[in-house]
N, C-alpha and C positions, 0 to 999 in steps of 0.2 A: 504494500500500500504506500503510495507516495505521501510524503510529508506535506502538509498544508500549512503555510506560514500564516499566522494570525497576528493582528495588531493587538497588543495587550495594553490596556490603560488603567491607571489607578482610579478608583472611584469609591473611596472609603466612606462616603456619605450617602450610600444608597437609601432611598426612602423605604419605609416599611412595605409599601405596595410592591416595590421591585424585589425585595427579599421574599415576600410572599409568593410572587410569581416564580421565582427560582425554586422555592419549596414545592410549589405545585408541579413543576416539571420533574423534580426529583421523585416526588410521590407517584407521578404518572409512570415513570420508569419502573419503580418498585412494584406497582400494581401489576404491570404487564409481566414482570419477571416471575412473580409467584402466582399470578392468576387470581388475586383477591382484590376486590374493589369495594371494600366495606369500611374504608377510613372515615372517621368522624372526629371532629374537634371535641375537646373535653375541657370545660372551664367552670369554675364557681368563684363567686365574689363574696367577701365578708364585709358587712357594714356595722358601724356602731349604732347606738340608739338614736343618734342625731342624723343618721343616714350617710355619714362619711365612710368612704371605702377605707378599710383597715387591713385588708388582706385579699389575696387572690391565689388561685391555683389554675394552671393551664397545661394542656398536653393534648393527647389524641389517643384514639383506639384504632387498631387496624390488625387484621390477620390473627385475631385471637389473643392479642396482647394490648396493654396500655402502657403509655410512657408519660410520665410527668416531666415536663420541660421546665416549668417555673413554679415555685411556691414562695410567696412573699407575705410577710406580716409586718405591719408598721411597728417600728421599734417600741413605741409606748404600749403596745398590746402584746408583745412577745411574752411567752411564759404563762399565758392565761388560758391556753387551750384553743385559741383561734386556729393555729396551724394544724392541730390535730383534727379539729372539726372540718377544715377544708380537705385535709387528706382523707378523712373518713368518707366525705361526700364523693370524692373522686373514686375511691375504692368501691363504694356502693354502686356507682354508675358503671364502673368496669365490670362488676359482677352482673349487673342488669344487662350489659352488652355481651355477656358470656365470654369474657376474657379469661385466659388461663393464668395470666400473671400481670403484675404491674412493675415496671422498671423505673428507676430514677438514678440520677447522678447527683452526688453531693460532696462538696469539699468538706474536709474535717472541721473547718471553722463555720460551717453552715449548720445543717440539721441532721447529720447521720443518726444521732441519738433518737430524734423524733421518729424517724423511719423504723429504727430497730424496736422502739417501744410499740410500734404498730405491726410487729412481726415481719418486717423486711429483713432479709439476710444479706450481709455483705458478700458479694460474689467476686469482686475484684478490687484491688487497690492500685491506683496509678500514683506511684511515689514521685515526688519532686514536680508536681503539677499543681500550682506554681512551685518554684524552687523552695525547698524547706517544708513543703506541705504535701498532703495527700488528697487525692480525688477518688471517691468510692463509687462503684456501681453496686446498687442494691436491688433486690428482687423480692417481691411478695408473690408467692405461688397461691393462686386462687382455686384452681382445679387441675386435674390431670389432663394432659392432651387427649383429644378425642380421636 
């Protein structure tokens, strides 16, 4: 196959819509590669009594698994159960969607302990990412593969 020269240009300020378009193309390839077209977004928001957003969780389900991409709780509300409530809502939705497992990545200085309290198991540790720290892959098995 002949090499095709491409012009590469830096564009470090891609708007969210262009990043989403890139994600859509990658997901399209993945769907075709394994023959599963059941991908759905997964997200829940937490609000305080005044209606202010104090937390959120987001990810997706696809091909019998769920992945949590983001979990955030406002600093003033951490340690009060909001993160766990969001996580439990995402797990419940993954079960409803018949997922076999839920995956998440967490740095040591984020919330691996929260995930482990919710029965996630550390399945991999990526040391020195960032340097001097670890990044963990955690998995919660919901049901056996069918």
